[in-house]
C-alpha positions in Angstrom: 204.2 92.6 -117.6 200.6 92.6 -118.9 199.6 89.9 -116.4 201.0 92.0 -113.6 199.0 95.0 -114.7 195.9 92.8 -115.0 196.4 91.4 -111.5 196.9 94.9 -110.1 193.7 96.0 -112.0 191.7 93.2 -110.4 193.1 93.9 -106.9 192.4 97.6 -107.2 188.9 96.9 -108.4 188.2 94.4 -105.7 189.4 96.8 -103.0 187.2 99.6 -104.4 184.1 97.4 -104.6 184.5 96.1 -101.0 185.0 99.5 -99.5 182.8 101.8 -101.5 179.6 101.3 -99.5 181.3 102.1 -96.1 181.8 105.9 -96.7 178.1 106.1 -97.8 176.7 104.9 -94.5 179.5 105.9 -92.1 179.3 109.3 -90.3 180.7 111.9 -92.6 184.0 113.2 -91.6 184.6 110.4 -89.1 187.6 108.1 -89.0 185.7 105.2 -90.6 184.5 107.4 -93.5 188.0 108.8 -94.1 189.8 105.5 -93.9 187.4 103.5 -96.1 187.3 106.5 -98.5 191.0 106.4 -98.9 190.9 102.6 -99.6 188.3 103.3 -102.3 190.3 106.1 -103.8 193.5 104.1 -103.8 191.7 101.1 -105.4 190.1 103.2 -108.1 193.3 105.1 -108.8 195.0 101.7 -109.5 192.1 100.7 -111.6 192.3 103.9 -113.7 196.1 103.8 -114.2 196.2 100.1 -115.1 193.1 100.4 -117.4 195.0 103.1 -119.3 198.0 100.9 -119.7 196.0 97.7 -120.6 193.8 99.5 -123.1 196.9 101.0 -124.8 198.6 97.6 -124.9 195.4 96.1 -126.4 195.3 98.8 -129.1 198.9 98.3 -130.2 199.3 94.6 -129.7 195.9 93.2 -130.9 195.6 93.5 -134.7 191.8 92.9 -134.8 189.9 96.1 -135.7 187.2 95.4 -133.2 189.8 95.0 -130.5 191.4 98.3 -131.3 188.0 100.0 -131.3 187.1 98.7 -127.9 190.6 99.5 -126.6 190.0 103.2 -127.5 186.6 103.0 -125.7 188.2 101.5 -122.6 190.9 104.2 -122.6 188.2 106.8 -122.6 186.3 105.1 -119.8 189.6 105.1 -117.8 189.9 108.8 -118.2 186.3 109.4 -117.2 186.8 107.2 -114.1 190.1 108.8 -113.2 188.6 112.3 -113.4 185.8 111.4 -111.0 188.3 110.1 -108.4 190.6 113.0 -108.8 187.8 115.6 -108.4 186.5 113.8 -105.4 189.8 114.3 -103.6 190.9 117.6 -105.0 187.7 119.5 -104.0 188.5 118.7 -100.4 191.9 120.4 -100.8 190.4 123.5 -102.4 187.2 124.0 -100.4 188.3 127.3 -99.0 188.8 128.9 -102.4 186.9 132.1 -103.1 187.7 132.5 -106.8 188.3 130.5 -110.0 190.7 127.6 -109.6 193.1 127.2 -112.6 195.5 124.5 -111.4 196.8 122.8 -114.6 196.0 119.3 -113.2 192.4 120.0 -112.5 191.5 122.1 -115.5 193.7 120.0 -117.7 192.1 116.7 -116.8 188.5 117.9 -117.4 189.7 119.6 -120.6 191.1 116.3 -121.8 187.9 114.5 -120.8 185.8 117.0 -122.7 187.9 116.8 -125.9 188.1 113.0 -125.6 184.3 112.9 -125.3 183.9 114.8 -128.5 186.3 112.6 -130.3 184.6 109.5 -129.0 181.2 110.8 -130.1 182.5 111.3 -133.6 184.1 107.9 -133.6 180.9 106.2 -132.3 178.9 107.8 -135.0 181.4 106.9 -137.8 181.7 103.3 -136.7 178.0 102.9 -135.8 178.8 102.1 -132.1 175.8 103.4 -130.0 177.6 102.4 -126.8 180.6 104.7 -127.6 178.3 107.6 -128.5 176.2 107.2 -125.4 179.2 107.2 -123.1 180.6 110.2 -124.9 177.6 112.2 -123.9 178.2 111.3 -120.2 181.8 112.3 -120.5 181.1 115.5 -122.3 178.5 116.6 -119.7 180.9 115.6 -116.9 183.7 117.6 -118.5 181.7 120.7 -119.1 180.4 120.6 -115.5 184.0 120.2 -114.3 185.2 123.2 -116.2 182.2 125.2 -115.0 183.0 124.3 -111.4 186.7 125.0 -111.5 186.7 128.2 -113.5 184.0 130.1 -111.8 183.8 131.7 -108.4 181.9 129.5 -105.8 178.5 130.8 -105.0 177.8 128.3 -102.2 180.0 127.8 -99.2 179.2 124.1 -99.4 180.2 123.8 -103.0 183.0 121.3 -102.2 180.6 119.0 -100.3 178.2 118.5 -103.2 181.1 118.2 -105.7 182.9 115.7 -103.6 179.7 113.6 -103.1 178.7 113.6 -106.8 182.2 112.8 -107.9 182.7 109.9 -105.5 179.2 108.5 -106.3 180.2 108.8 -110.0 183.3 106.7 -109.2 181.1 104.2 -107.4 178.9 104.0 -110.6 182.1 103.3 -112.6 183.2 100.5 -110.2 179.8 98.9 -110.3 179.7 99.1 -114.1 183.1 97.4 -114.4 181.9 94.6 -112.1 178.7 94.1 -114.2 180.7 94.1 -117.4 183.1 91.5 -116.2 180.3 89.3 -115.0 177.8 90.0 -117.8 178.2 86.5 -119.3 177.0 85.0 -116.1 173.6 86.6 -116.8 173.8 85.5 -120.4 174.6 89.0 -121.7 177.5 90.1 -123.9 180.1 92.4 -122.4 179.2 95.1 -124.9 175.5 95.1 -123.9 174.1 98.6 -123.6 172.1 97.4 -120.5 175.2 96.3 -118.7 177.1 99.4 -119.4 174.4 102.0 -118.9 172.2 100.5 -116.1 174.4 101.7 -113.2 174.4 105.2 -114.7 170.7 105.2 -115.3 170.0 104.2 -111.7 172.9 106.0 -110.1 172.2 109.5 -111.6 168.8 110.1 -110.1 170.0 108.6 -106.8 172.8 111.1 -106.7 170.4 113.9 -107.6 168.0 112.9 -104.7 170.9 112.6 -102.3 172.2 116.0 -103.3 168.8 117.6 -102.9 168.5 116.0 -99.5 171.7 117.7 -98.2 170.8 121.0 -99.8 167.6 121.0 -97.8 169.5 119.9 -94.7 172.0 122.7 -95.0 169.4 125.4 -95.8 166.5 124.4 -93.5 168.0 125.4 -90.2 167.5 129.0 -89.1 170.2 128.8 -86.4 173.8 127.8 -86.2 174.0 124.0 -86.6 176.9 121.6 -86.3 176.9 119.3 -89.3 179.5 116.5 -89.8 181.5 117.1 -92.9 183.8 114.7 -94.9 187.4 115.1 -94.0 186.7 118.0 -91.7 184.9 116.6 -88.7 182.1 118.8 -87.4 182.1 122.4 -88.3 179.7 125.2 -87.6 177.5 126.0 -90.5 175.5 129.2 -90.4 172.3 129.1 -92.4 169.5 131.5 -92.9 
């Protein structure tokens, strides 16, 4: 059973890695973007679900204290990754909302992530695990941002675009991190190395910010009605001032 889960985990991760760059460069909203995007989402969904199961199995079946500690951390990372994938899809289905969104799945998932982040922060401090504490900050910020997004009225008609993009890029960072961790020993680094775990986030976060700023300028710069290709929506007329 565990071997089957591990094989599924590897297959899902491979599919995500092979497909994640295509939606970045393909025309937004086009067939290629959507199809490659669904391959990535499917792969990362499999990765998240199997990671939850594998980390739980490791916690209950491996008696070593260090194994149990790392199993809890991997469980937390799986929740963080799953939330990114879920948000990336769900915002496309709620892009026309004009008020707060209180669906139990969306609010519940970010709430779990926020609470899990606080627990992981405490656990990291108590056990002197800086890696755990560092990732707890990332999870907490993501969770609070998620609650803020879902529970407030949108103030920008393109809110879903930016949320979709940042969430999917976050999932790409997670996929890249997993790949580096698995292959860390090839570079002579332990799999618990802070460099391996945090490098994709350190690099990916400013890239996401730059990309977001670019599209904000693009959407706001035109003083006339412009047709801008949007993900999962083809071309729509966007009125800007």
